[in-house]
C-alpha positions as CSV (number, residue, x, y, z in Angstrom):
1,X,85.1,115.6,103.6
2,X,81.5,115.3,102.5
3,X,79.0,116.2,105.1
4,X,75.8,114.2,105.6
5,X,73.1,116.0,103.6
6,X,69.6,114.6,103.8
7,X,68.0,117.9,102.6
8,X,65.1,117.4,104.9
9,X,61.9,119.1,103.9
10,X,63.1,119.5,100.4
11,X,64.2,117.7,97.3
12,X,67.3,115.4,97.7
13,X,70.5,116.7,96.2
14,X,71.5,115.0,93.0
15,X,74.8,113.2,93.4
16,X,77.5,112.2,90.8
17,X,79.6,109.1,90.7
18,X,82.5,111.1,91.9
19,X,80.4,112.2,94.9
20,X,79.6,108.6,95.7
21,X,83.3,107.6,95.6
22,X,84.3,110.7,97.6
23,X,81.8,109.8,100.3
24,X,82.8,106.1,100.3
25,X,86.5,107.1,100.9
26,X,85.4,109.4,103.7
27,X,83.4,106.7,105.3
28,X,86.2,104.2,104.8
29,X,88.5,106.4,106.9
30,X,85.8,107.0,109.5
31,X,84.4,103.5,110.1
32,X,86.6,101.0,108.2
33,X,85.8,98.5,105.5
34,X,83.6,96.1,107.6
35,X,81.1,98.9,108.4
36,X,81.1,100.5,104.9
37,X,77.7,99.4,103.7
38,X,75.6,100.7,100.8
39,X,72.8,101.8,103.3
40,X,75.3,103.6,105.4
41,X,76.8,105.3,102.4
42,X,73.3,106.4,101.2
43,X,72.6,107.8,104.7
44,X,75.9,109.7,104.6
45,X,75.0,111.2,101.2
46,X,71.4,112.0,102.2
47,X,69.9,109.8,99.5
48,X,67.8,106.6,99.3
49,X,70.0,103.4,98.8
50,X,68.4,102.9,95.4
51,X,69.9,106.1,94.2
52,X,73.4,104.6,94.5
53,X,72.6,102.0,91.9
54,X,72.5,104.7,89.2
55,X,76.3,104.9,89.7
56,X,77.4,101.4,90.8
57,X,75.7,98.0,90.4
58,X,76.7,96.6,93.7
59,X,79.1,97.0,96.6
60,X,81.9,95.2,94.8
61,X,81.7,97.7,91.9
62,X,81.7,100.5,94.5
63,X,84.9,99.1,96.0
64,X,86.4,98.8,92.6
65,X,85.7,102.5,92.0
66,X,87.2,103.3,95.4
67,X,90.3,101.1,94.5
68,X,90.8,102.9,91.3
69,X,90.8,106.3,93.1
70,X,93.3,104.9,95.7
71,X,95.6,103.7,93.0
72,X,95.5,106.9,90.9
73,X,98.7,108.4,92.3
74,X,100.7,105.2,91.5
75,X,100.9,105.9,87.7
76,X,100.9,109.7,87.8
77,X,103.8,112.0,86.7
78,X,106.6,109.5,86.4
79,X,110.0,110.7,85.4
80,X,111.2,109.6,81.9
81,X,114.3,107.6,81.2
82,X,114.3,105.4,84.3
83,X,115.6,101.9,84.2
84,X,113.2,99.0,84.9
85,X,114.6,98.4,88.4
86,X,114.4,102.1,89.3
87,X,110.9,102.4,87.9
88,X,109.9,99.3,89.9
89,X,111.1,100.8,93.2
90,X,109.3,104.1,92.4
91,X,106.0,102.2,91.7
92,X,106.4,100.1,94.8
93,X,106.9,103.1,97.0
94,X,104.0,105.0,95.4
95,X,101.7,102.0,95.8
96,X,102.7,101.6,99.5
97,X,102.0,105.3,100.2
98,X,98.7,105.2,98.3
99,X,97.4,102.2,100.2
100,X,98.5,103.6,103.6
101,X,96.7,106.9,102.8
102,X,93.3,105.3,103.6
103,X,92.1,103.1,106.4
104,X,91.9,99.4,105.1
105,X,93.2,100.6,101.7
106,X,95.2,97.5,101.1
107,X,92.2,95.2,101.8
108,X,90.0,97.2,99.5
109,X,92.5,97.1,96.7
110,X,93.4,93.5,97.2
111,X,89.8,92.4,96.8
112,X,89.4,94.4,93.6
113,X,92.6,93.1,92.1
114,X,91.8,89.5,93.0
115,X,88.4,89.8,91.2
116,X,90.0,91.5,88.1
117,X,87.9,94.7,88.7
118,X,90.9,97.1,88.5
119,X,94.0,97.0,86.4
120,X,97.2,95.9,88.2
121,X,98.8,99.1,89.3
122,X,102.5,98.5,88.2
123,X,102.2,96.7,84.9
124,X,101.4,99.5,82.4
125,X,104.2,101.7,83.8
126,X,106.8,98.9,83.8
127,X,105.8,97.6,80.3
128,X,106.3,101.1,79.0
129,X,109.8,101.3,80.5
130,X,110.6,97.8,79.2
131,X,109.6,98.9,75.7
132,X,111.8,102.0,75.9
133,X,114.8,100.1,77.0
134,X,114.4,96.9,74.9
135,X,113.6,94.7,77.8
136,X,111.1,91.8,77.6
137,X,107.5,92.7,78.4
138,X,107.2,89.4,80.3
139,X,110.0,90.5,82.6
140,X,108.2,93.7,83.3
141,X,105.0,91.8,84.1
142,X,106.9,89.4,86.4
143,X,108.5,92.4,88.3
144,X,105.1,94.1,88.4
145,X,103.5,91.0,89.9
146,X,106.2,90.6,92.5
147,X,106.1,94.2,93.8
148,X,102.3,94.3,93.6
149,X,101.8,91.1,95.6
150,X,104.5,92.1,98.1
151,X,103.3,95.7,98.6
152,X,99.6,94.9,98.9
153,X,100.2,91.9,101.2
154,X,102.8,93.8,103.4
155,X,100.5,96.9,103.7
156,X,97.5,94.7,104.5
157,X,99.4,93.2,107.5
158,X,100.7,96.6,108.4
159,X,97.3,98.2,108.6
160,X,95.8,95.2,110.5
161,X,98.6,95.6,113.1
162,X,98.1,99.3,113.4
163,X,94.3,98.9,113.8
164,X,94.8,96.3,116.5
165,X,97.3,98.7,118.1
166,X,94.8,101.5,118.0
167,X,92.4,99.4,120.0
168,X,95.0,98.1,122.4
169,X,94.7,94.6,121.0
170,X,98.4,94.3,120.2
171,X,101.8,95.2,121.8
172,X,100.7,94.0,125.2
173,X,97.3,95.7,125.1
174,X,98.7,99.2,125.1
175,X,96.9,101.5,122.7
176,X,99.0,103.6,120.4
177,X,98.7,107.4,120.5
178,X,96.0,108.9,118.3
179,X,98.7,110.9,116.5
180,X,100.7,107.8,115.5
181,X,97.6,106.0,114.2
182,X,96.3,109.0,112.2
183,X,99.7,109.5,110.6
184,X,100.3,105.8,110.0
185,X,103.6,106.1,111.8
186,X,104.9,103.5,114.2
187,X,108.4,104.9,114.4
188,X,109.9,103.0,111.4
189,X,108.6,101.4,108.1
190,X,108.1,97.9,109.6
191,X,110.9,96.5,107.5
192,X,109.2,97.6,104.2
193,X,112.4,99.2,102.7
194,X,114.6,96.3,103.6
195,X,112.3,93.8,102.0
196,X,111.8,95.9,98.9
197,X,115.6,96.2,98.6
198,X,115.8,92.5,98.2
199,X,113.1,92.4,95.5
200,X,114.8,95.2,93.6
201,X,118.2,93.5,94.0
202,X,116.7,90.4,92.3
203,X,115.3,92.5,89.5
204,X,118.7,94.2,89.1
205,X,120.5,90.9,88.9
206,X,118.2,89.7,86.1
207,X,118.6,92.9,84.2
208,X,122.4,92.6,84.5
209,X,122.2,89.1,83.0
210,X,122.7,87.2,86.2
211,X,119.7,84.9,85.5
212,X,119.9,82.4,82.7
213,X,116.3,82.7,81.6
214,X,113.7,85.4,81.4
215,X,110.2,84.6,82.6
216,X,107.9,83.0,80.0
217,X,105.4,85.3,78.4
218,X,101.9,85.4,79.8
219,X,99.2,83.6,77.9
């Protein structure tokens, strides 16, 4: 956690881009995306708002940098030799965990993905596996699209429900315990695993030759 540091009575501390992203993630967890403003971030870092623009051009670029940090674990340290369907499940679970690790994580990442400001998190990994195993890159992209859209959308709704639950706006107006909200735990996975199983089953069927056509290559 980065403490507020205005360095009153002295010269302001010089901040790096990593400091800015660290502070933005800290604020995201504290106040949520709607209240994460450039001015508030500058106050949190103890700098003038203009100092932030040395590192990011605008708030959307800041959110892109935050998204890239959130997505970092998705592609890290994958086991070699996995089949495409196994790799897809691993990427999906990693993506879900990474988004849940931060308040409003899915909403932040969804915006950056929609605007093309970050790379789709599943595609590079799945293309590499497809190349290793002689599968079409277009199939890897289609599976990557399917799991990315599913996981981001599912997690967005999951986080919205949990935020409403935290304020007593859901489940009959009874607020969830602070421990459950902090841990992102509502007692089960909200059906995530069952839905993911269906997607992976479809990918497995295609890989086994159960579909008559592979997806067309992207243009």
